[in-house]
Kinemage of the C-alpha trace (Angstrom):
@kinemage 1
@onewidth
@group {chain A} dominant
@subgroup {mainchain}
@vectorlist {calphas} color= white
{ca unk a 1} P 22.902 1.356 21.094
{ca unk a 2} L 20.625 0.661 18.112
{ca unk a 3} L 17.537 -1.530 18.574
{ca unk a 4} L 17.206 -4.717 16.558
{ca unk a 5} L 15.865 -4.029 13.052
{ca unk a 6} L 12.886 -6.345 13.578
{ca unk a 7} L 11.309 -3.885 16.051
{ca unk a 8} L 11.773 -0.826 13.816
{ca unk a 9} L 8.744 0.089 11.681
{ca unk a 10} L 8.635 2.606 8.842
{ca unk a 11} L 5.227 4.074 7.979
{ca unk a 12} L 4.982 5.789 4.576
{ca unk a 13} L 1.664 7.633 4.669
{ca unk a 14} L 0.760 11.139 3.476
{ca unk a 15} L -2.251 11.461 5.807
{ca unk a 16} L -0.396 12.887 8.816
{ca unk a 17} L -3.196 12.249 11.330
{ca unk a 18} L -3.596 8.602 10.279
{ca unk a 19} L 0.187 8.097 10.269
{ca unk a 20} L 0.523 9.497 13.809
{ca unk a 21} L -2.368 7.396 15.109
{ca unk a 22} L -1.019 4.226 13.513
{ca unk a 23} L 2.486 5.048 14.743
{ca unk a 24} L 1.343 5.529 18.344
{ca unk a 25} L -0.534 2.237 18.207
{ca unk a 26} L 2.600 0.395 17.057
{ca unk a 27} L 4.746 2.188 19.658
{ca unk a 28} L 2.428 0.826 22.368
{ca unk a 29} L 3.262 -2.632 20.994
{ca unk a 30} L 6.995 -2.057 21.414
{ca unk a 31} L 7.982 -0.877 17.934
{ca unk a 32} L 10.245 2.062 17.211
{ca unk a 33} L 8.298 3.997 14.561
{ca unk a 34} L 9.647 6.180 11.761
{ca unk a 35} L 7.222 8.299 9.690
{ca unk a 36} L 7.604 9.477 6.091
{ca unk a 37} L 5.037 11.199 3.852
{ca unk a 38} L 6.758 10.596 0.492
{ca unk a 39} L 9.364 8.573 -1.390
{ca unk a 40} L 11.885 11.346 -0.770
{ca unk a 41} L 11.207 11.412 2.970
{ca unk a 42} L 11.420 7.631 3.102
{ca unk a 43} L 14.776 7.670 1.278
{ca unk a 44} L 16.189 10.128 3.827
{ca unk a 45} L 15.061 7.936 6.730
{ca unk a 46} L 16.596 4.828 5.140
{ca unk a 47} L 19.985 6.543 5.253
{ca unk a 48} L 19.668 6.716 9.050
{ca unk a 49} L 18.037 3.362 9.927
{ca unk a 50} L 17.109 0.066 8.346
{ca unk a 51} L 13.653 -1.006 9.538
{ca unk a 52} L 12.530 -4.614 9.722
{ca unk a 53} L 8.934 -3.676 8.876
{ca unk a 54} L 7.204 -1.131 6.663
{ca unk a 55} L 3.616 -0.041 6.101
{ca unk a 56} L 3.162 1.817 2.809
{ca unk a 57} L 0.109 3.698 1.564
{ca unk a 58} L -0.480 2.904 -2.108
{ca unk a 59} L -1.648 6.361 -3.140
{ca unk a 60} L 0.616 9.149 -1.970
{ca unk a 61} L 0.098 12.843 -2.771
{ca unk a 62} L 3.662 13.094 -4.079
{ca unk a 63} L 4.788 12.261 -7.615
{ca unk a 64} L 5.732 8.678 -6.689
{ca unk a 65} L 3.155 6.038 -5.787
{ca unk a 66} L 3.458 3.629 -2.914
{ca unk a 67} L 4.553 0.992 -5.434
{ca unk a 68} L 7.762 2.970 -6.046
{ca unk a 69} L 8.289 3.006 -2.277
{ca unk a 70} L 7.795 -0.768 -2.075
{ca unk a 71} L 10.332 -1.287 -4.859
{ca unk a 72} L 12.908 0.947 -3.143
{ca unk a 73} L 12.322 -0.668 0.268
{ca unk a 74} L 12.747 -4.150 -1.201
{ca unk a 75} L 15.957 -3.063 -2.957
{ca unk a 76} L 17.208 -1.600 0.338
{ca unk a 77} L 16.478 -4.812 2.287
{ca unk a 78} L 14.855 -7.847 0.623
{ca unk a 79} L 14.135 -9.343 4.078
{ca unk a 80} L 12.032 -6.361 5.189
{ca unk a 81} L 8.350 -7.229 5.688
{ca unk a 82} L 6.299 -4.673 3.746
{ca unk a 83} L 2.526 -4.311 3.964
{ca unk a 84} L 0.709 -2.093 1.464
{ca unk a 85} L -2.410 -0.278 2.706
{ca unk a 86} L -4.868 1.223 0.265
{ca unk a 87} L -8.305 2.687 -0.077
{ca unk a 88} L -8.028 1.909 -3.807
{ca unk a 89} L -7.668 -1.864 -3.686
{ca unk a 90} L -7.524 -3.758 -6.956
{ca unk a 91} L -6.131 -7.039 -8.164
{ca unk a 92} L -3.740 -5.228 -10.521
{ca unk a 93} L -2.134 -3.130 -7.785
{ca unk a 94} L -2.081 -6.061 -5.363
{ca unk a 95} L -0.202 -8.202 -7.884
{ca unk a 96} L 2.274 -5.409 -8.631
{ca unk a 97} L 2.856 -4.728 -4.921
{ca unk a 98} L 3.656 -8.391 -4.282
{ca unk a 99} L 5.887 -8.610 -7.363
{ca unk a 100} L 7.789 -5.521 -6.170
{ca unk a 101} L 8.432 -7.019 -2.735
{ca unk a 102} L 5.435 -6.494 -0.446
{ca unk a 103} L 4.564 -9.448 1.772
{ca unk a 104} L 0.910 -8.429 2.072
{ca unk a 105} L -1.713 -6.028 0.706
{ca unk a 106} L -4.592 -4.736 2.836
{ca unk a 107} L -7.597 -2.615 1.943
{ca unk a 108} L -8.422 0.296 4.227
{ca unk a 109} L -9.788 0.491 6.789
{ca unk a 110} L -7.228 -1.743 8.448
{ca unk a 111} L -6.047 -1.476 12.023
{ca unk a 112} L -2.873 -2.356 13.896
{ca unk a 113} L -4.100 -5.914 14.550
{ca unk a 114} L -4.708 -6.465 10.809
{ca unk a 115} L -1.279 -5.107 9.880
{ca unk a 116} L 0.580 -7.074 12.541
{ca unk a 117} L -1.260 -10.235 11.464
{ca unk a 118} L -0.240 -9.513 7.857
{ca unk a 119} L 3.418 -9.306 8.927
{ca unk a 120} L 2.959 -12.755 10.472
{ca unk a 121} L 1.478 -14.148 7.262
{ca unk a 122} L 4.407 -13.266 5.007
{ca unk a 123} L 4.505 -16.800 3.611
{ca unk a 124} L 1.809 -17.968 1.196
{ca unk a 125} L -1.019 -20.257 2.309
{ca unk a 126} L -1.937 -23.164 0.029
{ca unk a 127} L -5.004 -23.862 2.176
{ca unk a 128} L -6.727 -20.528 1.528
{ca unk a 129} L -10.314 -21.101 0.436
{ca unk a 130} L -11.329 -20.354 -3.132
{ca unk a 131} L -14.540 -18.439 -3.725
{ca unk a 132} L -17.277 -19.610 -6.055
{ca unk a 133} L -18.607 -16.112 -6.645
{ca unk a 134} L -18.434 -14.813 -10.195
{ca unk a 135} L -17.048 -11.354 -10.878
{ca unk a 136} L -19.583 -8.621 -11.609
{ca unk a 137} L -19.306 -6.063 -14.424
{ca unk a 138} L -18.926 -3.315 -11.809
{ca unk a 139} L -16.009 -5.160 -10.198
{ca unk a 140} L -14.351 -5.742 -13.578
{ca unk a 141} L -14.732 -2.037 -14.401
{ca unk a 142} L -13.272 -1.095 -10.981
{ca unk a 143} L -10.316 -3.435 -11.536
{ca unk a 144} L -9.606 -2.038 -15.011
{ca unk a 145} L -9.762 1.559 -13.785
{ca unk a 146} L -7.309 0.801 -10.975
{ca unk a 147} L -5.000 -1.131 -13.278
{ca unk a 148} L -4.709 1.920 -15.530
{ca unk a 149} L -4.439 4.225 -12.499
{ca unk a 150} L -1.435 2.223 -11.283
{ca unk a 151} L 0.137 2.275 -14.762
{ca unk a 152} L -0.173 6.067 -14.926
{ca unk a 153} L 1.120 6.693 -11.418
{ca unk a 154} L -2.397 7.665 -10.260
{ca unk a 155} L -2.682 10.456 -12.837
{ca unk a 156} L -6.467 10.943 -13.200
{ca unk a 157} L -6.304 12.882 -16.491
{ca unk a 158} L -4.062 10.338 -18.221
{ca unk a 159} L -6.115 7.434 -16.873
{ca unk a 160} L -9.329 9.000 -18.209
{ca unk a 161} L -7.684 9.542 -21.599
{ca unk a 162} L -6.511 5.900 -21.798
{ca unk a 163} L -9.955 4.646 -20.784
{ca unk a 164} L -11.700 6.919 -23.297
{ca unk a 165} L -13.830 8.695 -20.705
{ca unk a 166} L -14.199 12.242 -19.452
{ca unk a 167} L -12.008 13.150 -16.498
{ca unk a 168} L -15.041 14.181 -14.391
{ca unk a 169} L -16.748 10.855 -15.107
{ca unk a 170} L -13.675 9.002 -13.878
{ca unk a 171} L -13.418 11.217 -10.783
{ca unk a 172} L -17.091 10.508 -10.023
{ca unk a 173} L -16.556 6.736 -10.386
{ca unk a 174} L -13.524 6.886 -8.076
{ca unk a 175} L -15.555 8.791 -5.507
{ca unk a 176} L -18.162 6.027 -5.292
{ca unk a 177} L -17.918 2.947 -3.116
{ca unk a 178} L -17.003 -0.243 -4.954
{ca unk a 179} L -20.047 -2.414 -5.777
{ca unk a 180} L -19.395 -6.150 -5.490
């Protein structure tokens, strides 16, 4: 007998250790967990089961980005609650993830509590507070770099070319912590 779809969680994450840890944490909360490391692996799993929830890493080592996974998951089941996790958070990728069908977008590090709370906040909140803080030049630069990264499917060389900078310079900027 198959469990109800709402307790089945698909994790698409290429960091095997993180995926296993996150999976075990969700299993302790009563979820049946399926793990995939790529778009191809995810597609194979979707032929077997239809999860009610998905956690997708934005930057996968495979050819396809997490955004392609979000799009395919949403096409498979528009009611699935999809949370995107990323260490490369930007407004551009957040907007695209939501447009493609994600219900939430979280920057790493995020834990099981954060992800489960995000599943519960699938609807928008008109009462969210607006910040008065202006955007810094460093933040604008970070956003632009990640916008182009998303457009190029996280291809560093092509992103550097489009931004008119040396590939090593871009790699160095990506290796630094975001300054707010």
